[in-house]
Each structure stands twice: as structure tokens, then as C-alpha cells.
C-alpha positions in Angstrom: 0.0 0.0 0.0 1.4 3.3 -1.1 1.1 6.5 1.0 1.2 10.0 -0.4 0.3 13.5 0.6 -0.9 16.4 -1.5 -2.2 19.9 -1.1 -5.5 19.3 -2.9 -7.5 16.2 -4.0 -10.3 16.5 -6.5 -12.6 13.5 -6.4 -14.3 13.1 -9.7 -12.8 14.2 -13.1 -15.8 15.6 -14.9 -16.1 19.1 -16.3 -16.3 20.5 -12.7 -13.6 18.3 -11.3 -10.9 18.7 -14.0 -11.6 22.4 -14.3 -11.1 22.8 -10.6 -7.9 20.7 -10.6 -6.4 22.5 -13.6 -7.2 25.9 -12.1 -5.7 24.9 -8.8 -2.5 23.8 -10.7 -2.4 27.2 -12.5 -2.5 28.8 -9.1 0.6 26.8 -8.0 -1.1 24.1 -5.9 0.0 20.5 -5.7 -3.0 18.6 -7.1 -4.2 15.0 -7.3 -7.2 14.2 -9.5 -9.0 10.9 -8.7 -11.5 9.1 -11.0 -12.4 5.6 -12.0 -12.0 6.2 -15.8 -8.6 6.1 -17.5 -8.7 9.8 -18.4 -10.5 12.8 -17.1 -13.8 13.6 -18.7 -16.6 12.4 -16.4 -20.1 11.6 -17.5 -20.2 14.6 -19.8 -17.4 13.4 -22.1 -17.8 9.7 -21.7 -21.6 9.1 -21.4 -23.4 12.4 -21.7 -23.0 15.8 -23.3 -20.3 14.9 -25.9 -21.5 11.5 -27.3 -25.1 12.7 -27.4 -24.2 15.9 -29.3 -22.1 13.8 -31.8 -25.2 11.7 -32.5 -27.5 14.7 -32.6 -25.2 16.2 -35.3 -25.6 13.0 -37.4 -29.4 13.1 -36.8 -29.5 16.7 -38.0 -27.6 15.8 -41.2 -30.0 13.0 -41.9 -33.0 15.2 -41.3 -31.7 18.0 -43.5 -31.0 15.5 -46.3 -34.6 14.3 -46.1 -35.9 17.9 -46.4 -33.5 19.0 -49.1 -35.9 17.9 -51.8 -37.9 21.0 -51.0 -34.9 23.1 -52.1 -34.4 21.1 -55.3 -31.7 18.8 -54.1 -32.4 15.0 -53.8 -30.1 12.6 -51.9 -32.3 9.6 -51.5 -33.0 7.8 -48.2 -30.0 7.8 -45.9 -28.3 4.4 -45.2 -26.9 4.1 -41.7 -23.8 2.0 -41.0 -24.4 1.5 -37.2 -20.9 0.1 -36.5 -19.3 3.1 -38.3 -21.6 5.5 -36.5 -20.6 4.0 -33.1 -16.9 4.3 -34.1 -17.4 7.9 -35.0 -19.0 8.7 -31.7 -16.4 6.8 -29.8 -13.6 8.5 -31.7 -15.0 11.9 -30.6 -15.0 10.7 -27.0 -11.5 9.2 -27.2 -10.1 12.3 -28.8 -11.5 14.6 -26.1 -10.8 12.5 -23.1 -7.3 11.7 -24.3 -6.7 15.5 -24.9 -7.9 16.4 -21.4 -5.5 13.7 -20.1 -2.6 15.3 -21.9 -3.6 18.7 -20.5 -3.5 17.2 -17.0 0.1 16.0 -17.6 1.2 19.4 -19.0 -0.2 21.0 -15.8 1.6 18.4 -13.7 -1.7 17.3 -12.2 -1.3 13.8 -10.8 -4.1 11.5 -12.1 -5.0 8.5 -9.9 -7.4 6.0 -11.5 -9.4 4.1 -9.0 -12.3 4.1 -6.5 -11.9 6.4 -3.6 -13.0 6.0 0.0 -12.9 8.9 2.4 -11.2 7.9 5.7 -11.5 11.3 7.4 -11.7 15.0 6.8 -8.1 15.0 5.5 -7.5 11.5 4.1 -8.8 9.0 1.6 -7.8 5.7 0.1 -7.9 5.0 -3.6 -8.2 1.4 -4.8 -6.8 1.0 -8.3 -5.6 -1.8 -10.6 -2.1 -1.7 -9.2 -3.1 -1.5 -5.5 -4.3 0.9 -2.9 -2.9 4.4 -2.3 -3.4 6.2 1.0 -3.8 10.0 0.4 -3.4 12.7 2.9 -4.6 16.1 1.8 -5.1 19.7 3.1 -8.3 20.2 1.1 -10.6 18.1 -1.0 -13.2 19.0 -3.7 -16.0 16.5 -4.2 -17.1 16.5 -7.8 -18.7 13.1 -8.1 -21.5 14.1 -10.5 -24.8 12.3 -11.0 -26.4 9.1 -12.4 -29.6 8.4 -14.3 -32.6 8.2 -12.0 -34.0 4.7 -11.5 -37.6 4.0 -10.9 -38.0 0.6 -9.0 -41.3 -0.2 -10.7 -39.7 0.3 -14.1 -36.4 -1.4 -13.4 -36.9 -4.8 -14.8 -33.8 -6.9 -15.7 -34.0 -6.8 -19.5 -31.6 -5.6 -22.3 -34.6 -4.0 -23.9 -34.8 -1.5 -21.1 -32.4 1.5 -21.7 -31.2 4.5 -19.7 -29.3 7.4 -21.1 -26.0 5.6 -20.8 -27.0 2.4 -22.6 -29.0 4.3 -25.2 -25.9 6.2 -26.3 -24.2 2.8 -26.9 -26.6 2.4 -29.9 -27.2 -1.4 -29.3 -29.5 -1.3 -32.4 -32.1 0.8 -34.2 -35.3 -0.6 -32.7 -38.4 -0.6 -34.9 -40.3 1.0 -32.0 -39.0 2.9 -29.0 -40.9 4.4 -26.0 -39.2 7.3 -24.3 -40.4 7.7 -20.7 -39.8 11.3 -19.8 -40.3 14.5 -21.9 -37.4 16.4 -20.6 -34.2 17.3 -22.4 -32.5 13.9 -22.2 -35.5 12.0 -23.5 -36.2 14.4 -26.3 -32.6 14.6 -27.4 -32.2 10.8 -27.5 -35.6 10.4 -29.0 -34.6 12.7 -31.8 -31.5 10.6 -32.5 -33.4 7.3 -32.7 -36.2 8.8 -34.8 -33.6 10.1 -37.4 -32.0 6.7 -37.5 -35.4 5.1 -38.3 -37.1 4.1 -35.1 -40.8 4.8 -34.5 -40.4 6.9 -31.3 -43.2 7.6 -28.8 -42.8 9.9 -25.8 -44.8 9.8 -22.6 -44.7 12.7 -20.2 -46.6 12.8 -16.9 -47.0 16.6 -16.8 -49.1 18.7 -19.2 -46.2 19.7 -21.5 -42.8 18.8 -22.8 -39.7 20.3 -21.1 -41.4 21.3 -17.9 -39.8 24.5 -16.6 -39.3 26.1 -20.0 -41.6 28.8 -21.3 -44.4 27.4 -23.4 -43.9 29.8 -26.3 -40.3 28.4 -26.6 -41.5 24.8 -26.5 -44.3 25.1 -29.0 -42.2 25.3 -32.2 -40.2 22.2 -31.0 -43.3 20.3 -30.1 -44.9 21.0 -33.5 -41.8 19.6 -35.3 -41.5 16.6 -33.0 -45.2 15.7 -33.6 -44.2 15.2 -37.2 -41.0 13.2 -36.4 -42.4 11.0 -33.5 -45.1 8.4 -33.8 -46.8 9.8 -30.7 -46.5 12.2 -27.8 -48.6 11.4 -24.8 -48.9 14.2 -22.1 -50.5 13.9 -18.7 -49.7 10.2 -18.9 -48.0 7.8 -16.5 -46.4 4.5 -17.1 -47.7 2.1 -14.4 -46.3 -1.2 -15.6 -43.6 -2.7 -17.9 -43.3 -6.4 -18.6 -41.1 -8.2 -21.0 -42.6 -10.8 -23.4 -41.3 -12.5 -26.5 -41.9 -9.7 -28.9 -40.7 -6.8 -26.7 -41.8 -4.7 -23.7 -45.5 -4.5 -22.9 -46.2 -1.1 -21.4 -49.4 -0.2 -19.4 -50.4 3.5 -19.2 -52.5 5.6 -17.0 -54.0 8.0 -19.6 -52.5 8.4 -23.0 -53.2 5.5 -25.4 -55.3 3.7 -22.9 -54.6 0.1 -23.9 -51.2 -1.5 -23.2 -48.7 -1.1 -26.1 -45.8 -3.3 -27.2 -42.3 -1.7 -27.9 -39.1 -3.2 -29.1 -37.2 -1.1 -26.5 -38.0 1.4 -23.7 -35.8 4.3 -22.7 -36.3 5.6 -19.1 -35.2 9.2 -19.1 -36.8 10.8 -16.0 -33.9 12.8 -14.7 -30.7 12.3 -12.8 -29.7 11.8 -9.1 -26.6 13.1 -7.3 -23.8 10.7 -6.6 -23.6 11.6 -2.9 -23.3 8.1 -1.6 -19.5 8.5 -1.4 -17.8 5.7 0.5 -16.6 7.0 3.9 -18.5 10.3 3.7 -19.9 9.5 7.1 -16.3 9.8 8.5 -16.7 13.6 7.9 -19.1 16.3 8.9 -20.4 16.7 5.4 -24.2 17.0 5.3 -26.4 15.5 2.6 -30.0 17.0 2.3 -33.2 15.1 1.7 -32.8 15.3 -2.1 -29.4 13.7 -1.9 -27.4 16.9 -2.6 -24.4 17.8 -0.5 -25.0 21.0 1.4 -22.5 23.9 0.6 -22.2 27.6 1.2 -21.6 30.3 -1.4 -18.0 29.2 -1.7 -19.0 25.6 -2.1 -17.5 24.7 1.3 -19.3 21.9 3.1 -19.9 21.6 6.8 -16.5 20.0 6.9 -14.0 23.0 6.6 -11.5 21.0 4.5 -14.0 19.6 2.0 -15.8 21.4 -0.8 -18.5 20.1 -3.2 -19.3 21.2 -6.8 -21.4 20.3 -9.7 -24.3 17.9 -9.9 -23.6 16.5 -6.4 -23.9 20.0 -4.9 -27.3 21.0 -6.3 -29.4 22.1 -9.2 -29.1 22.9 -12.0 -27.2 19.8 -13.1 -25.2 21.4 -15.9 -21.6 20.9 -16.9 -20.9 24.6 -17.3 -22.3 25.4 -13.9 -20.0 22.8 -12.4 -16.9 24.2 -14.1 -17.6 27.7 -12.7 -18.3 26.3 -9.2 -15.0 24.5 -9.4 -13.1 27.8 -10.0 -15.0 29.5 -7.1 -14.0 26.6 -4.8 -10.4 26.8 -5.8 -10.3 30.6 -5.3 -11.8 30.1 -1.8 -9.1 27.5 -1.0 -6.4 29.9 -2.3 -7.7 32.6 0.1 -9.2 34.8 -2.6 -12.6 36.6 -2.2 -14.9 34.5 -4.2 -18.6 33.4 -4.1 -20.8 31.6 -6.6 -23.7 33.9 -7.3 -24.5 34.0 -11.0 -27.4 36.1 -12.2 -27.8 33.8 -15.2 -26.9 30.2 -15.9 -27.8 29.2 -19.5 -29.8 26.1 -20.2 -29.8 24.5 -23.7 -31.8 21.7 -25.1 -30.0 20.3 -28.2 -33.1 19.2 -30.1 -34.0 20.5 -33.5 -34.9 23.3 -33.1 -32.7 24.0 -30.1 -34.2 25.8 -27.1 -32.1 28.0 -24.8 -32.8 30.4 -22.0 -31.1 32.2 -19.2 -32.0 34.5 -16.2 -35.6 35.0 -15.3 -38.1 33.2 -17.4 -41.6 34.5 -18.1 -43.1 31.6 -16.2 -40.9 32.3 -13.2 -41.9 36.0 -13.3 -45.6 35.0 -13.1 -45.1 32.5 -10.3 -43.1 35.1 -8.3 -45.4 38.0 -9.0 -42.7 40.0 -10.7 -44.0 42.5 -13.2 -42.1 42.3 -16.5 -42.4 43.3 -20.1 -41.8 40.6 -22.8 -40.5 41.6 -26.2 -40.6 38.9 -28.9 -39.1 38.8 -32.4 -40.4 36.0 -34.7 -37.9 34.4 -36.9 -40.4 34.4 -39.7 -39.3 38.0 -40.1 -35.5 37.1 -40.1 -33.8 37.1 -43.5 -31.2 34.6 -42.2 -33.8 32.2 -40.8 -35.7 32.2 -44.0 -32.6 31.6 -46.2 -31.8 28.5 -44.1 -35.5 27.4 -44.2 -35.9 27.6 -40.4 -38.4 30.4 -39.8 -40.1 28.7 -36.9 -37.9 30.3 -34.3 -38.5 33.0 -31.7 -36.3 35.3 -29.7 -37.7 36.9 -26.5 -36.4 39.3 -23.9 -37.8 39.4 -20.4 -37.4 43.1 -19.3 -37.9 45.2 -16.2 -40.7 47.5 -17.4 -39.5 51.0 -16.3 -35.7 50.6 -16.8 -35.8 48.1 -19.6 -33.1 46.1 -17.9 -32.7 42.6 -19.4 -33.8 40.1 -16.7 -33.9 37.0 -18.9 -33.6 35.8 -22.5 -35.2 32.9 -24.3 -34.5 31.6 -27.8 -36.0 28.7 -29.8 -34.5 28.0 -33.2 -31.5 26.6 -35.1 -28.4 27.4 -33.2 -30.1 28.8 -30.1 -27.5 27.3 -27.9 -24.8 29.4 -29.6 -26.9 32.6 -29.5 -27.8 32.4 -25.8 -24.3 33.6 -24.7 -25.2 37.2 -25.6 -28.3 36.9 -23.4 -26.2 35.7 -20.5 -23.7 38.5 -20.9 -26.6 41.0 -21.1 -28.1 39.8 -17.8 -24.8 39.6 -16.0 -23.7 43.1 -17.1 -27.1 44.6 -16.2 -27.6 45.7 -19.8 -30.8 47.4 -20.9 -32.9 46.9 -24.0 -31.4 50.2 -25.1 -27.9 48.8 -24.8 -28.9 45.7 -26.9 -30.8 47.9 -29.5 -27.7 50.1 -30.0 -25.3 47.2 -30.4 -24.8 46.8 -34.1 -25.3 43.1 -35.1 -24.0 41.7 -38.4 -26.5 41.1 -41.2 -27.9 38.7 -42.2 -27.5 36.7 -39.0 -29.7 34.9 -36.5 -28.0 37.0 -33.8 -29.8 40.0 -35.2 -33.0 38.6 -33.7 -31.7 39.6 -30.2 -31.2 43.2 -31.4 -34.6 43.3 -33.1 -36.3 41.9 -30.0 -35.0 45.0 -28.1 -36.3 47.1 -31.0 -39.7 45.5 -30.5 -39.7 46.6 -26.9 -39.5 50.2 -28.1 -42.0 49.6 -30.9 -39.3 50.3 -33.5 -38.4 47.0 -35.0 -37.4 47.4 -38.7 -38.9 44.0 -39.7 -41.9 43.7 -37.4 -44.6 46.4 -37.1 -45.7 46.3 -33.5 -46.1 49.7 -31.8 -45.2 49.9 -28.2 -48.0 49.6 -25.7 -48.8 52.9 -24.1 
């Protein structure tokens, strides 16, 4: 058994963990990064954000090829080589995780592959293939991430039952696929399988897809998905799944009424924090009723030497939120004045069209009784949107009525995930609609829709006639 000491241990090498470790190394700390994978990357790079976006890119290419006939270009029906597609996706994952591993070496961050057990507020053991290492540390950052939520009543032992991890492995292209959960994971993966040729049905227990997003942003996506998917059942629960010779028999409460047979079923009902860390009870770290580790504004836990960031430390479970939390934790450890208090954390759903929002949503304003003005610019009036045949989009600003300060931004449309960054900056900088209106945007671009939304607020949009309410 080896024994080592280090200034900082980061447990979990996802986007939060490796960002924290690398920043700490940049600040001159001695850093050890611990994870069970052979390279840093975490769920995001190995089994989440990156492989799913690689497959969504392929799905978009297939969909555009099918619709190109309307533009006078015919390709014929796409032929999918599933083995080659898997290899492409895995190549993307390998390139990125290998690259992050190289960056760790360049920064002289020691990477320990193995399973960690905390043995106290300043120590842990790491069991790896070559033996166990005892680590003494001054500080530790817990960045253990999250895992797909499992529902006991739907957890039958069958290869036909998928979660987000196994679905990304592309075991086959089933003739029929039921997606349980109308959130972003279910809709993204459903989009991939529909493009590859599956008859996809989605069941959602609430009254709308993507609960939490403003309805005017969801509507264009839902209209498009209604054409791509075999069925979308809202206000519907799955009460029973049972395997039989031909597939999985699913019984519903609401929706289609009669039980339906599917080749495969994907359960995508959310994620749960990985807070069941071995040995955590040897510290003062507190876990709340939802399974999140409790932290303060600097992401310090009840144990002064231990910090927690990312999915394990609370909602929203987003990679970019984890990365920024990691930097705050490291600055706090380094003795700098730092606190995690963003005004806007962007959320992006990588469907087609994409949906993105940040800051205060219109729905949240109503729930909280906050008076706001909402200015919307329809992409049907955007020259760029029309040239790429995607006029179904919408850009909206949520504004403080008197000052015109930008409180939130919402976008649905092609490339919304790229456009939302301007909205985040506007909210964080306290920009007003006047600031956005006076910012010259290139033409013809989709980013112009942000500027023109601000012009709508003043009743002066060049391409939309909508006088301002008096």
C-alpha cells in the first residue's frame, strides 16, 4: 500500500472536477485528481454531453438530407452503418478524453485511476488496478456528479430497457422505442433514434414537454416533434412494464389507454446526485433530503476542509455550472474573495430546433409575482432564418418595465445554444434593452434577432410592425 500527501485532492474528473484541478494547478497548488476512468472527462465526455451531441449532429444531417428535396436537391434515403456511427461517436469521446488527459500531464496534475473511500476530513484511500494508495490532503473537492434516476417499478432486468447511458451505446435501431420522460434527455435521444429510423413515442406525466421552459419556446419544437415522432402522450403515466417474447409491454394511466408493445423502452426521467460516497460519514459533510451535498456560497461543506461542486452540490445539473463552481471553490481555498452567485446560468436543449434560456423566465416571473415586459421577435421576419429554411424560431427578452433592464432571454430556433451567450452577458452586465438595441449586429445573421427583440420593446423593429403599448 502506497502512501502519499498532496495539497489538494479533487474526487471526480468531470467538467467540474478537472476544471477545478487545472485551475488549482495554475495557481501553484499540488493537485491529485481521482477518477475511475482512465482519463479525465466524467459523464459529460464519456456518457453524456459529448457523445449525445455527436449523435445529434448526425441526426440533423439525416433530417436535412430528407428535407433537401424542397430546395431542389435530392439525396435519396440515408443508409446508416451503425458500426461506423458507433466508431465515429467513440472516436470523438476518445479524442477529447485523451486530450484532457494530456492537458492534465502538462499542468503536472497527478491523475489517480481508482475508486476512492474517504477515511476522514483529511484523508482517503484510492483502490486501483495496481493496488491501494493512501492519500493525505489539506483540502478536497468532491465532484462526483450524478447518475440516471432509476424507478423501481420500471427497473426490470432486460436488455430491452435502456437508460441514457445504454441508449448512447446504440445497441441497435429498434423498430419502435418508447421514451419515458419528456425532458431534455428524453427528447434529445428520441430525436437521434427517430432520425435513425425508429418509430419513437414519448410519454410525459406533466401537461407539457420540457417542464420548466416557457411554453412559447416549447411550442415550435413540439410541432416539429409531432411530425418526427409516432406519438407524444402528455398527462400520462407508465404504471407497468413487462417483458414478453416480442418486446416490452407497457401499461399506461392516460394516453393511449390500452397497453402497447415496444421493441425497446428508454427511461429518461432525470438524474440523481452521486452523494453516496464511501466514507463520507467519517466527515461532517451534510447531505440533504434530495441527496445533494449542502454547501455555502464558496461551495464549502460543513467539513471545513471539504468542498463540493457540480451535480452533487445541487441544481441545475449542468456541466458549465460545475466548471464555474470549481473555479470558485479553488479561489476560496487559495484565500481569494470568491462566491458563486451568477445572475444567469444558461440552459440549452439540443433538439432541433434548439431551445435555450437564461436568467428570469416569463413563467418564473408570473409565479413570483414580478412585473415584466416581454419583447418577442419571430424568426419568420428574419432574413437569415428564411434563407436556411428555419423560420419557426423565436427570440424573446424578459425586461424590467421601467428601466428596460434585461432580466432574462429565451430563444428557440436553429443554433439557439450558440446565441444564448449574448443573453447571459446582457443579464450579468445589467444591460438594458437600449444597450442591446444600440449594439450593431451583423446582417444577415440569426443573432440580429436579439437586437430586433430589443427594438420590438421600443416599438421600432425594422422588420416587425408592433407599436409599443402605451
